[in-house]
N, C-alpha and C positions, 0 to 999 in steps of 0.2 A: 412674293407679293404679301405673304403673311407678315413679314417684317415691316413692310411699308405700312400696312394697316396698323400694326401694333404701335409703331412710332407715331403715326398720325393720331391714334387714340390717346396716347400719352400727351401729345401736344394739346389736344382739345380739353382734356380734363384739367390740365395745368393752366391753360391760358384763355380759353374761349369764354364768351359771355354765357349766362345761363340759357339764353334763347338757343344758341348754337349747340350747347350741351344737350338740351332737350331735343333738338332736331337730330343730333347724332344718335341719341338714344332711340328716337323714333325710327330712323332709317336702318339702324344696324343692330339694335339691341332690344327690339320688341317693346320700346317705350310707347307710351300712350299719346294719342293725338290731343287728349285733354290737357296733358302736361305741357305740350307745345303751346296750345291755345292760352293757357294761363300765363306762360312766360311772355308770349306775344302781346297779350292785352295789357300788360304793364306799361307798354309804350302808347297805348291809346288814351287820348284826352277826352274830356267831358263833351267836347263838340263832335265826337265820333271819329275824328281823324287821328293819324298817327304822327308822332314826333319823338321828342326825347332821345334823339340820336339813334333811333332805329337804323337810319342811314348814317353810318359813323362819321361821315364827312360833314354832316349837318348837325351841329351840337345844340341847336336851340330846342327848347322844350315844346314850343308851339307846333301845332299840326301843319304838315307840309304835304304837297301832292305826291312827291316821289317816295317818301317813307310810307305813305298810305298805299301806293302801288306795291311796295315790297310786302306789306302786310297781306294784301290780296294774293300775291304770289305764294306766300307761305300757306295761307288758307286753302288755296287751290290744291296743294299737295296733301295736306294733312286732313282735309275735310272742310268744306265750306260751311261756315257758321252763319245761318240766315240773320240772326240778330246782329251780329257784328257787321255783316254786310249792309244791313239796313242803316245802321249808324254811320257807316262810311259814306253811303250815298246821301244821307242827310247833311253830312259835312261838305261833301262835294257841291251840293246845291248852294251852299253859302259862299263858295269861292269861284263859282262859274262866272265867266265874263259874258258880256252881251253877245259874243260870238257863239257861245254855247259850249265851250270847252274850258278846262282848267289851265292855269299857268304852269309853267315848268317849276317855278319856285315863288314863294310869297315874300313880301318885304320883311317879315319878321326875322328872316334868316340873317339879315344884315347886322343884327344887334348881338350876335354870338359868334364864337370861333367857328370857322368853316373853311373848307377848301376854297381857293380863289375863284373857281368856276361857279360856285354857289353864291351868286350875287345878283341883285335885280334892282330895277327902278321901282318907284312907288306904285305904278299902275301897270304891271306886267300883262302882256296879251295872252290869250289862250294859245295852247301849244299841243300838237299831236303827241309830243313827248311831255307828259305821260297819258294824256287823255285817251289815246287810242288803245293802249295796252290795258288801261283800267276798264275801258268798255269791253274789250275782248275777254278779259277774265270774268267780268260780271255776266256777260252773255254765256260763256262756257258753263257757268254755274247756275244758270237759269234764274238769275236775279230779276226782280220786277221793281222798278222805281221810276218816277217821272224823270229823275236826273239822267237815267240811262237812255231814255228816248231822245232827249234833247242833245246829249253828248254824242250819240250815235249819228244823228243828223249832222252835227258839226263835222264828224270824221268823214262822212260821205261828201260833204261840201269841199273838203280840203284834199282828200286822197287822190281822186281821179286826175291823172296827168302829172302828178309830182314825181320827181326823181331825187330822192333823199341822198345827200352827201354826208350826212352824219350817221354814224353807226347806231346811236341810240334811237333816233327818230325812225330809222329803217326797222329796228327791232320792234318798236312799238306798233308801227303800221302793219307789219307782218303778223303780229299777234292779234291785232284787231281783225284782219282779213281771215285769219284761220277760224275765228269763232263767230263772226258777224252773221246774223240770221239771214241776211240778203245774199244767198249763196251765188246766184248767177253773177252779179257784178263783183262779188268778192273773189271768186275764182278767176275771173278775168284780170282783175288787178293784181292778184297774187302771181299769176303767170308773168305778167308784165314786169312786176317789181323783182321777181326772182331773177329774171334775166338781167335786170339792171344791177342787182346785188352781185351777180357773178362777174359782171364786166366792169364794175366801177372801182375796183380796188378795195372794197369794204371787207373782203375776206382776206386776211393776212396769211401769208405762207408760214409753215413751220419754221421756227428759228427767228422770226421777226421780233425784235425787241420793242418795248414800249407799250403804251396803252392802246392796244388794237384788239379786234375780235378775229379769232381764228375759226377754223372749220368746226371745232367742237363747241365753240360758243354759239354758233349759228345752228348746229345740228348735233346736240350732245347725245341723243338717244338713237339706238339702232332703227326704231320705227319712225324717226322724224321724217316728215315729207321732204325736207331739203337733202336728206342723205343720198337720195338718188343722183344728185348732181356732183357727188364727190367719189373718187375712186377708192377702192379698198387700200391701196398704197398710201393715199393721202390720209385716210383715217388712221392707219397704223402709225404713220409718221407723227401725227399730232398726239396720238395716245402715248407714244414713246416720249415725246416732249413733256407731257403731263407728268409721267412717271419721274423723269429726270429733274423736274422742277421742285420735287420735295426737298426741303431744306434740312440741315443737320439736326435741328430741333424737332423735326417730324412734321412741321407744318408747311403750307405753301405760301409763297410771297404774294404781295400785290405789285402792280406795275405802274403805280402813280404815287406822287408824293403825299404822305399822310399829314393830317392836321397835327398830330402829336404821336409820341411812342405808344400811348395807350390806345389811341384811335387805330393805329396800325395793327395792334394785336387784336382789336375787335374785328377788323376786317379780315385778318388772317384766319380767325376762327371760321368766318363765313366761307372764305375761299377753300379752306381745307375740307370742310364738309362737302362743298360742291365738287372738288376734285375726286374725293372718294366715291361720290355718287356716280360720276361719269365713268370712272374706272371700273366700278362694279357692273354698271349697266352694259359695258362693252366687254365683259368677260375677263377682266384682269384679276379678279378674286371673287369668291362666292360668299363672303361673310354676310 
């Protein structure tokens, strides 16, 4: 496993963006959270949202909901910055629809190179993806903002009774339910949707090709609540698949068509850091 780590480290220093290099340094080399925050905030716009290809498949500089979600995911790991979080919520207020949530993507995406699934009409509706996960992360980090109250109400209007067939929507909803302050309905819906997740085909088996979510995408950490639903044999099979997925250059691949070769390398820096985190958390090395 030391050779696996060394090859991955070489790949990251040679190819990854500054943000992923800082994240690698933070996770594995005692790098500072402040260095990660400085790299992350380079993607933040004056309106408080995040753009500038933080999500590599969205090349537009303007702020977008999903890149803003990704910024919150990073802040959640390295340490939530209240000032950055406040600016994010201020931005979200400006793009919230009458329904109370934010759209999946904003029309500004249409004017720049992008993956084909990043396209929208002029007036996109609110969507649980990413409204729900944004709410969940803000609740987890004890944020206080009028936007959060309104968006939480939107999530509770939409979630009861739904049966998501899209892996992203399901992930967003589960993240909301994990951290929503209304614990009784959250636990009820979590139990219902967990059963749907396990029976709906949204958890792909080891060896499945293409753009799917597998066991370790749903339950990457040993203490993840969803781990109880998977056998040790399943976990080990998926971990072995992660190990086998390392490429000759030391990095891990993506499973969808990239916008460009440069975009692909940006994504591979992200996926390589993620693969190393999962392998270490599951005992494959102790770096």
